[in-house]
C-alpha positions, 0 to 999 in steps of 0.5 A: 369849137374854142371861143375866145372872149377879149377881156383885157382892159389894156387891150380894149383901151388900146383900140383906136375908136376911129378904127373901130368905126371904120371896121363897123362901116366896112362890115355893114353896120350903120350909124343910126344916131348920136347920144344926146351929149355927143359922147357916143354913137349908136350903130346897128345892123340887121342880124343875119340869123333868126328873124333879122332883128335889129342889133345895136351897139354903142361906140364911144366918141371919146374916152369915157369910163365905160369905154372898155365895156362898150368896146367889149360889147362891140367885139362880142356883137361883131363876132356873133353877127359874123360868126367869127372869133372875138380875137379875129375881130379884135385883130382886124379892128387893130388893122392886123390880119387874123390870128389864123392868117398870121400863123399859117401865112407861108406855111402848109396847113398843119391842121386844127389841133396844131393851130389850137396848140399854137393859140394856147401857147401864144396867148395867156389868160391876160388876153383871153378866156377860153370858153367851151361851146 
């Protein structure tokens, strides 16, 4: 399985914080508390695997120097909890449909090999790092 990790600073900075919190809310995450200085919110969810441990992410409320790292952690956590690719989570946080749906919409299924070939040609290393699982 091909795993994609979103690392592009501009892509992460471009995420609207309102859309990120909307995504979390729609996918079962609950806002648990606000940081003491009110610049970030803590969101948590019980993991659907293992012993159901409580997972927590920090979502900035304003642009901070840690915004990119925090949003990267949020996308990673969501992808792991939902067993989805980070790219699909990122697309949905942008308000777009998944990469697979964008590619295959209105066409016949040409198989996983064609999809992966298309993915590799469409996205360069600026937007993702391919990692083998």
